[in-house]
Residue, then its C-alpha position, 0 to 999 in steps of 0.5 A: x333434642x328440643x322440640x321432639x315430642x317424648x315418643x319421639x325422644x324414646x324412640x331416638x333413645x331405643x335407635x342409639x342403642x343400636x348398632x349402625x348396622x342393625x339399624x341399616x337392616x331395619x331401614x332395608x326391612x322398611x324399605x322391602x315392606x313399602x316397595x311390596x305394595x301391600x301396606x295399608x297407606x296409614x301404616x305405610x306412612x308411619x313405616x315411612x316416617x320411622x324409616x324418615x327418622x333411621x336415616x337421621x340417625x345414621x346420618x348423625x352417625x356417619x357425619x359424628x364419624x367423619x369428624x373424628x377421622x378429621x380430628x384423628x388426621x389433624x392429630x397425626x399431621x400436627x405430630x408430624x407423622 
């Protein structure tokens, strides 16, 4: 997490405590608000940045899950099952 501000680290830690499904719902809420077109520009920009952060966290989790699945598959192949 080098290069992250304290605020970014705290936000990232809060995201890591939430389930994948909670983050998806949060992202959907942000998208719905932005698509509504009623949000002021400054607030919309902040919401957009928050959404990008959620997407990064979700991608990290998907990547980690993929690695675990690949590792499990390799373990099964090596054991001959």
